[in-house]
Each structure stands twice: as structure tokens, then as C-alpha cells.
C-alpha positions as CSV (number, residue, x, y, z in Angstrom):
1,X,95.8,69.8,11.2
2,X,98.4,67.1,11.8
3,X,102.0,67.8,10.8
4,X,105.1,65.8,11.1
5,X,107.9,66.8,13.5
6,X,107.8,69.4,16.2
7,X,105.1,72.1,15.7
8,X,105.2,75.0,18.0
9,X,102.6,77.6,18.8
10,X,103.0,80.7,16.7
11,X,100.4,83.4,17.1
12,X,99.2,85.5,14.2
13,X,97.3,88.8,14.2
14,X,93.6,88.1,13.8
15,X,93.5,87.9,10.0
16,X,89.8,88.8,9.5
17,X,87.6,91.1,11.6
18,X,83.9,91.1,11.0
19,X,82.9,92.8,14.3
20,X,80.1,95.4,14.4
21,X,78.7,97.9,16.8
22,X,76.1,96.5,19.2
23,X,73.1,97.9,17.3
24,X,74.3,96.6,14.0
25,X,75.3,93.2,15.5
26,X,71.8,92.8,17.0
27,X,70.2,93.7,13.6
28,X,72.4,91.2,11.9
29,X,71.7,88.5,14.5
30,X,68.0,89.1,14.3
31,X,68.0,89.0,10.5
32,X,70.0,85.8,10.5
33,X,67.6,84.2,13.0
34,X,64.6,85.0,10.9
35,X,66.4,83.7,7.8
36,X,67.3,80.4,9.5
37,X,63.7,80.0,10.5
38,X,63.0,79.5,6.8
39,X,65.2,76.4,6.7
40,X,63.2,73.2,6.4
41,X,64.0,69.6,6.1
42,X,62.4,68.6,2.7
43,X,61.7,65.2,1.2
44,X,60.2,66.5,-2.1
45,X,63.1,67.3,-4.4
46,X,63.1,68.8,-7.9
47,X,65.4,66.5,-10.0
48,X,66.8,69.6,-11.7
49,X,70.7,69.4,-11.6
50,X,72.6,71.5,-9.1
51,X,76.1,72.6,-10.4
52,X,78.9,70.8,-8.7
53,X,80.6,74.2,-7.9
54,X,77.7,75.1,-5.6
55,X,78.1,71.8,-3.7
56,X,81.9,72.3,-3.5
57,X,81.5,75.8,-2.1
58,X,79.1,74.6,0.6
59,X,81.4,71.8,1.6
60,X,84.4,74.2,1.7
61,X,82.3,76.4,4.1
62,X,81.7,73.3,6.3
63,X,85.4,72.6,6.3
64,X,86.1,75.9,8.0
65,X,84.5,74.6,11.2
66,X,86.5,74.4,14.4
67,X,87.8,70.9,15.4
68,X,89.7,69.2,18.2
69,X,93.4,70.1,17.8
70,X,92.5,71.4,14.3
71,X,92.7,67.8,13.0
72,X,89.6,68.3,10.9
73,X,88.4,64.7,11.2
74,X,85.8,64.7,8.4
75,X,85.3,63.8,4.8
76,X,82.3,64.6,2.6
77,X,81.6,62.3,-0.3
78,X,79.3,64.2,-2.8
79,X,77.5,61.7,-5.0
80,X,75.5,62.5,-8.2
81,X,76.0,59.1,-9.9
82,X,72.6,57.5,-10.4
83,X,73.8,53.9,-9.8
84,X,75.5,54.8,-6.5
85,X,72.4,56.7,-5.3
86,X,70.2,53.7,-6.2
87,X,72.5,51.4,-4.2
88,X,72.2,53.7,-1.2
89,X,68.4,53.9,-1.5
90,X,68.1,50.1,-1.7
91,X,70.2,49.6,1.4
92,X,68.4,52.4,3.3
93,X,64.9,51.0,2.5
94,X,66.0,47.5,3.5
95,X,67.0,48.9,6.9
96,X,63.8,50.9,7.1
97,X,61.6,47.8,6.5
98,X,63.2,46.1,9.5
99,X,62.8,49.3,11.5
100,X,59.1,49.7,10.8
101,X,58.4,45.9,11.1
102,X,59.4,45.8,14.8
103,X,63.0,47.1,15.1
104,X,61.7,50.3,16.6
105,X,59.6,50.4,19.8
106,X,56.1,51.8,19.9
107,X,57.2,55.0,21.5
108,X,59.6,55.7,18.7
109,X,57.1,55.0,16.0
110,X,54.5,57.2,17.7
111,X,57.0,60.0,17.8
112,X,57.7,59.7,14.1
113,X,54.0,59.5,13.1
114,X,53.5,63.3,12.9
115,X,56.6,63.6,10.8
116,X,55.1,61.3,8.1
117,X,58.2,59.1,7.6
118,X,58.0,55.6,6.1
119,X,59.9,52.8,4.4
120,X,60.0,54.4,0.9
121,X,62.9,56.8,0.4
122,X,62.5,58.2,-3.2
123,X,64.3,61.3,-2.2
124,X,67.6,59.3,-2.1
125,X,67.4,58.9,-5.9
126,X,65.5,62.0,-6.9
127,X,67.7,64.5,-5.2
128,X,70.5,65.4,-7.6
129,X,73.2,65.0,-4.9
130,X,73.8,62.9,-1.8
131,X,76.5,64.1,0.5
132,X,77.7,61.3,2.8
133,X,79.4,62.7,5.9
134,X,82.3,60.6,7.3
135,X,83.9,60.8,10.7
136,X,87.6,60.0,10.8
137,X,88.2,57.8,14.0
138,X,91.9,58.4,13.7
139,X,94.3,59.8,11.2
140,X,97.1,58.3,9.2
141,X,100.5,59.8,8.4
142,X,102.0,59.6,5.0
143,X,104.0,56.6,6.3
144,X,100.8,54.9,7.4
145,X,101.2,55.5,11.1
146,X,98.1,56.2,13.2
147,X,97.7,59.5,15.1
148,X,94.8,60.3,17.4
149,X,92.0,62.6,16.5
150,X,90.2,64.5,19.3
151,X,86.5,65.3,19.9
152,X,85.6,63.6,16.7
153,X,81.7,63.5,17.1
154,X,81.6,67.1,18.3
155,X,83.9,68.3,15.5
156,X,82.0,66.5,12.8
157,X,78.7,67.6,14.2
158,X,79.7,71.2,14.1
159,X,80.9,70.9,10.5
160,X,77.7,69.1,9.5
161,X,75.6,71.9,11.0
162,X,77.7,74.4,9.1
163,X,77.2,72.4,5.9
164,X,73.4,72.4,6.4
165,X,73.5,76.2,7.0
166,X,75.6,76.8,3.9
167,X,73.2,74.7,1.8
168,X,70.3,76.8,3.0
169,X,72.3,80.0,2.3
170,X,72.7,78.8,-1.3
171,X,68.9,78.3,-1.6
172,X,69.1,74.5,-1.5
173,X,67.2,72.1,0.8
174,X,68.4,68.9,2.4
175,X,67.2,66.1,4.6
176,X,69.4,64.6,7.4
177,X,69.2,60.9,6.9
178,X,70.9,58.4,9.3
179,X,70.2,54.8,8.3
180,X,71.9,52.1,10.4
181,X,74.0,50.2,9.7
182,X,75.8,52.2,7.0
183,X,79.0,50.1,6.8
184,X,78.6,49.6,3.0
185,X,79.0,53.4,2.4
186,X,82.8,53.3,3.1
187,X,83.6,50.8,0.3
188,X,81.0,52.3,-2.0
189,X,82.6,55.8,-1.6
190,X,86.2,54.5,-1.6
191,X,86.8,55.6,1.9
192,X,89.3,53.8,4.3
193,X,88.1,51.6,7.2
194,X,89.0,54.2,9.9
195,X,86.3,56.6,8.5
196,X,82.8,56.0,9.8
197,X,79.7,57.2,7.8
198,X,77.5,59.1,10.1
199,X,74.9,60.9,7.9
200,X,73.5,61.1,4.4
201,X,72.3,64.5,3.2
202,X,70.1,64.4,0.1
203,X,70.5,67.9,-1.5
204,X,68.8,69.8,-4.2
205,X,66.1,72.3,-5.1
206,X,62.7,71.8,-3.5
207,X,60.0,70.5,-5.8
208,X,57.1,72.9,-6.6
209,X,54.8,70.5,-4.7
210,X,57.1,70.2,-1.7
211,X,55.5,70.0,1.7
212,X,56.7,69.8,5.3
213,X,55.0,68.3,8.4
214,X,53.0,70.9,10.3
215,X,54.6,69.7,13.5
216,X,58.0,70.7,12.1
217,X,57.1,74.3,12.5
218,X,56.6,73.9,16.3
219,X,59.9,75.0,17.9
220,X,60.6,75.2,21.6
221,X,60.3,78.8,23.0
222,X,63.6,80.6,23.7
223,X,62.8,80.6,27.5
224,X,62.8,76.8,27.4
225,X,66.1,76.3,25.7
226,X,68.1,79.3,27.1
227,X,69.4,80.0,30.6
228,X,71.1,83.4,31.3
229,X,73.4,84.0,34.3
230,X,74.0,87.8,34.1
231,X,76.9,89.7,35.5
């Protein structure tokens, strides 16, 4: 993270070791793969409250992500306030109306049809939490001077993926939501102008009647997404 003055490289012995023998590592990787295959993006939420401590622990896990120059250019606004959630839903649905009324091309709408999306976004108010992910374009020192952040989209993307994984590990579900524009989210969440909102994650327990699109279970085979160049 950013620090004033001259900061020099100082190596530390690796503080934590979680390495395993090959056979145990393969078993762990396979079990984790199977567990992550049970992760689903869900639109049907149970309004039952989720303790803030669970959300905080998941965000803390996301904050352990690697980042360019270790500047950690992210902020996570966790929202349970009903009025704030209603404001976000109102703005998101306004944008969705424009999108489905012609803002999107025919090809895009055809791609979305099997997913079953539409203008109405009740999950934005039913889910007990909304987590708004902000990307920090640049940082500010205590004196208000700018300093550069590096690889911001990549760093925030990694942290967001770790957040989604942590939420799943806690037994929660979420739904990545990226309405555009989202400029109103900064003032609503009290964030500075140099932080850009990039995603909203409705978070909660799945409703008893929750469903997912059948097409969402169709994943590309490993041979199609992996290339191996052996020794």
C-alpha cells in the first residue's frame, strides 16, 4: 500500500505455508473444483437478514487479493438500508428500460434471452445486502496529493472474484449486476470522485423457490479453455 517517504524492499520469511504433497493437493483442488461448480448466480433471494459480521468477513477475504504495487485500489460499500436499496433499484430499472427499448442490439438481446433477464430488478430490494464495488482511479495522500494506482481493473477484478468466492464459501448467493451509468452510486455511498463504481452484488440466502437458467449450467469443456505446454 502507499506510504510516505522512502520505502525500501525488505524481504520477510514466508509467514504462512499451506503447501501439501502432490496427492493431497490434487484431492484438495478436485474437491474445491466440485464445490465451486455449486456456485450459481441467483435472482431469487430470501429476505431473511444476513449478519453484518458475515459480510465483513467476506469483504476482508476479498481485501487479501493481490494488487498492482500493493496499492489495493478498491472499496466495498455494503448496503442494508432499505431506502438506499430502493434508490439503486429505481436507477437500475430506469437504465434497463432504455436498454431493452433499443439501447441494446438484437444480437445482445438474443444472447440474454436464455438467461431470462428483464427490466424488473426486485432482487435489488429483496436481497438483504447490496455490495457496491468501487475502483480507485488514483489515490490521495493525507495531504490531498494524488498518487498513481497500477493495474486497477485487473486488481479490482481479482478482488471481486475472491469476494464472490468468499460469499459462496459462507453459503450465500449473489448476482453480479453492472448497470450503466452508475455515477449516482458514488454520492449515494459517500465515496470520492476518483472512485468509480464497477459492480453491484446483491447478496443473501437463496429463496426456497430459487431457480437458475438451464443454460447457466452449460460450461465450456476444459479442453476448450486450457492450453498446456509441457516441459
